[in-house]
C-alpha positions in Angstrom: 100.9 117.6 97.3 102.0 114.3 95.6 105.2 114.5 94.3 108.5 116.2 96.0 111.8 117.0 94.7 115.4 117.6 95.7 118.3 118.1 94.0 122.3 116.6 94.9 125.3 117.3 93.3 127.9 114.2 93.3 130.7 115.3 95.8 134.2 113.4 95.5 133.7 111.0 98.3 130.3 110.1 96.0 132.6 108.9 93.3 134.0 105.2 93.3 136.7 103.8 91.3 135.1 103.6 88.1 134.5 107.3 88.5 130.9 108.0 89.0 128.3 107.9 91.8 128.8 104.6 93.8 125.9 102.4 93.9 125.6 102.8 97.4 125.7 106.6 97.5 122.1 106.1 95.4 120.7 104.5 98.1 121.6 106.8 100.4 120.2 110.2 98.5 117.3 107.8 98.0 116.5 107.8 101.8 117.4 111.2 101.9 115.2 111.9 99.6 112.1 109.9 101.0 113.0 111.3 104.4 112.7 114.1 103.5 109.2 114.0 101.9 108.4 112.5 104.6 109.2 115.7 107.0 107.6 117.5 104.5 103.9 116.4 104.9 103.9 114.8 107.7 102.5 116.2 111.0 105.1 116.8 113.9 102.7 114.2 115.9 103.6 111.5 113.4 107.0 112.4 112.8 106.9 111.9 116.7 104.7 108.6 116.8 106.4 106.8 113.7 109.2 106.4 111.2 110.0 104.4 107.9 112.5 101.3 107.5 112.8 100.2 103.8 111.9 96.8 103.4 112.9 96.5 99.1 114.8 98.5 96.9 114.8 97.9 93.6 116.6 100.1 91.0 117.8 100.4 87.9 120.9 102.4 86.6 120.5 103.9 83.5 123.5 106.6 83.2 126.3 107.8 84.9 127.3 110.8 87.3 130.6 112.3 87.7 131.8 114.0 90.6 130.6 117.6 90.2 127.6 117.0 88.3 123.5 117.8 89.4 120.9 115.6 89.5 117.1 116.4 90.6 115.4 113.3 92.5 111.3 113.6 91.8 109.6 111.0 94.0 105.8 109.9 94.4 103.2 107.5 95.6 101.4 106.2 93.0 99.1 103.6 95.2 97.6 103.6 98.3 99.3 101.4 101.0 99.1 97.9 102.0 98.6 97.6 105.9 101.8 98.4 107.4 103.8 99.0 103.4 103.8 101.4 100.4 105.8 101.8 97.4 107.6 104.8 96.7 108.9 105.8 93.1 111.9 107.9 92.2 113.6 109.3 89.5 116.8 111.1 89.5 117.4 113.3 86.3 120.5 114.9 85.0 120.6 118.2 83.6 120.3 117.7 80.7 117.0 116.1 81.4 118.6 112.4 81.2 117.5 109.9 83.3 120.4 108.3 85.3 118.5 105.9 88.0 115.1 104.8 88.6 113.5 103.1 91.7 110.8 101.7 93.6 111.7 100.9 97.1 108.8 99.6 99.4 108.7 101.3 103.0 106.9 99.9 106.2 105.7 102.7 108.8 106.9 101.3 112.6 106.0 102.4 115.9 108.6 104.5 117.7 107.1 103.3 121.1 106.7 99.3 120.3 108.9 98.6 117.4 106.4 97.3 115.8 104.9 97.5 112.2 102.1 99.7 112.0 99.2 100.3 110.1 99.4 103.0 107.7 96.3 105.3 108.8 94.5 107.2 105.6 95.3 110.9 107.1 99.4 109.8 106.8 98.7 108.2 103.2 96.5 110.4 102.0 99.5 113.2 101.1 101.5 111.1 99.4 98.9 109.5 96.8 99.3 110.5 92.9 96.7 112.5 91.8 94.5 109.2 90.6 93.8 108.5 94.1 92.9 111.5 95.4 
């Protein structure tokens, strides 16, 4: 698996004073998609042994989403990890096909037992890599 998708519909509590999805909600959705992607491809042993934390978010807001609007999130990893870290790309597209948000986030793998950074093993990275690395 190289790409993962998930759908969100903006609820009343997601909307800010400007009448569209709040920036903090976009960050939460980015995390929700990444965690769901991890859960869909990682073995239970790896899910029990490690977790991920964000070390950097780079987000471009390209359009608004209002209450009741639905977006589809698509995420992928283009390049192999660097030690404990890798960059995840994400795109949220409206039902009209227009991109609303694009993001590149850097994630670091943490060993649950020690709480320390953990170099990403090849078998953990392989299911996430784009076609050009397979």
